C-alpha positions as CSV (number, residue, x, y, z in Angstrom):
1,M,225.3,-156.9,1.9
2,P,224.0,-153.7,3.4
3,D,222.2,-150.9,1.6
4,Y,223.3,-147.2,1.8
5,L,222.0,-143.7,1.3
6,V,224.7,-141.6,-0.5
7,I,224.5,-137.8,-0.4
8,L,226.5,-136.0,-3.1
9,Q,227.0,-132.3,-3.7
10,A,227.2,-131.0,-7.2
11,A,228.2,-127.6,-8.5
12,W,225.8,-126.5,-11.3
13,I,226.3,-123.4,-13.5
14,V,223.2,-121.6,-14.9
15,K,223.5,-119.0,-17.6
16,K,221.0,-116.1,-18.3
17,A,219.1,-116.6,-15.0
18,R,216.8,-113.8,-14.1
19,S,216.7,-114.3,-10.3
20,L,218.0,-116.6,-7.6
21,E,214.8,-118.5,-7.6
22,D,215.0,-118.9,-11.3
23,A,218.5,-120.2,-11.2
24,M,217.6,-122.7,-8.5
25,N,214.6,-124.0,-10.6
26,I,216.7,-124.2,-13.8
27,A,219.5,-126.1,-12.0
28,V,217.1,-128.7,-10.6
29,A,215.2,-129.1,-13.8
30,E,218.4,-129.5,-16.0
31,A,220.0,-132.0,-13.5
32,G,216.6,-133.9,-13.5
33,K,216.7,-134.1,-17.4
34,R,220.2,-135.5,-17.3
35,L,219.3,-138.2,-14.7
36,N,215.9,-139.3,-16.2
37,P,214.8,-141.9,-17.1
38,D,217.7,-144.1,-15.9
39,L,218.2,-142.6,-12.5
40,D,214.7,-141.0,-11.9
41,F,214.9,-142.2,-8.2
42,V,217.8,-139.7,-7.3
43,K,216.4,-136.9,-5.2
44,I,217.7,-133.5,-6.3
45,D,217.5,-130.4,-4.1
46,V,219.3,-127.1,-3.6
47,G,221.8,-127.3,-0.8
48,D,222.3,-125.0,2.2
49,T,225.3,-123.0,3.3
50,A,225.9,-121.4,6.7
51,C,226.1,-117.6,6.8
52,P,229.6,-116.8,7.8
53,K,228.4,-114.0,10.1
54,C,225.3,-115.4,11.8
55,D,225.5,-119.1,11.0
56,S,221.9,-119.2,9.8
57,P,221.3,-121.5,6.7
58,L,221.2,-119.8,3.2
59,K,220.5,-121.4,-0.1
60,S,223.7,-122.4,-2.0
61,V,223.3,-120.0,-4.9
62,F,225.6,-117.2,-6.1
63,M,224.6,-115.0,-8.9
64,V,226.5,-112.4,-10.8
65,A,225.6,-110.7,-14.1
66,G,222.9,-113.3,-14.9
67,M,225.2,-116.2,-14.3
68,A,224.7,-118.4,-11.3
69,L,226.5,-121.1,-9.4
70,V,224.1,-123.5,-7.7
71,G,225.1,-126.1,-5.1
72,L,222.7,-129.2,-5.6
73,I,222.3,-132.1,-3.3
74,L,221.8,-135.5,-4.9
75,E,220.6,-138.4,-2.7
76,M,220.8,-141.9,-4.0
77,K,220.1,-145.2,-2.4
78,V,222.7,-147.9,-3.3
79,F,221.7,-151.5,-2.6
80,N,224.0,-154.5,-1.8
81,A,227.2,-152.5,-1.6
82,K,230.3,-154.1,-0.1
83,S,231.0,-151.0,2.1
84,A,230.3,-147.3,2.5
85,E,233.2,-146.5,0.2
86,H,232.0,-149.0,-2.4
87,A,228.5,-147.3,-2.3
88,A,230.0,-143.8,-2.7
89,K,232.0,-145.1,-5.7
90,I,228.9,-146.6,-7.3
91,S,226.8,-143.5,-6.9
92,K,229.6,-141.2,-8.2
93,Y,230.1,-143.4,-11.2
94,E,226.3,-143.7,-12.1
95,I,225.6,-140.1,-11.6
96,G,228.9,-138.9,-13.0
97,K,228.5,-140.6,-16.3
98,R,225.2,-138.9,-16.8
99,M,226.7,-135.6,-15.7
100,P,230.1,-135.2,-17.4
101,R,232.1,-132.1,-16.4
102,I,229.9,-131.6,-13.3
103,P,232.1,-131.6,-10.1
104,L,230.7,-134.1,-7.6
105,E,231.7,-134.5,-4.0
106,V,230.5,-137.1,-1.4
107,L,229.0,-135.4,1.6
108,E,227.7,-138.4,3.6
109,V,227.1,-142.1,3.3
110,V,224.5,-143.6,5.7
111,E,223.9,-147.3,6.2
112,L,220.2,-148.1,6.0
113,D,218.5,-150.7,8.2
């Protein structure tokens, strides 16, 4: 059975952030705390969004009145899955049970050689 790299997107809310950089750091740290130690192999990063006007990449962070919404990218390798869909379900289940009430969306599933 093949191995897959599953890339998920998560919407993370940060309260009382002082700046965009602060919000990004808090979101990555809080997500890491929820996944460790069981899923410490999941790579966590802040996602990018295309600027609607010039199409250049911007960090996926929106902040108003000290509250921020941060778009996180989570990458997880799934071994011996039956299919790409099966790998996506496994990763959503494993990450989702450690992050209840956090919306997750599968962005991409890549078969590894």
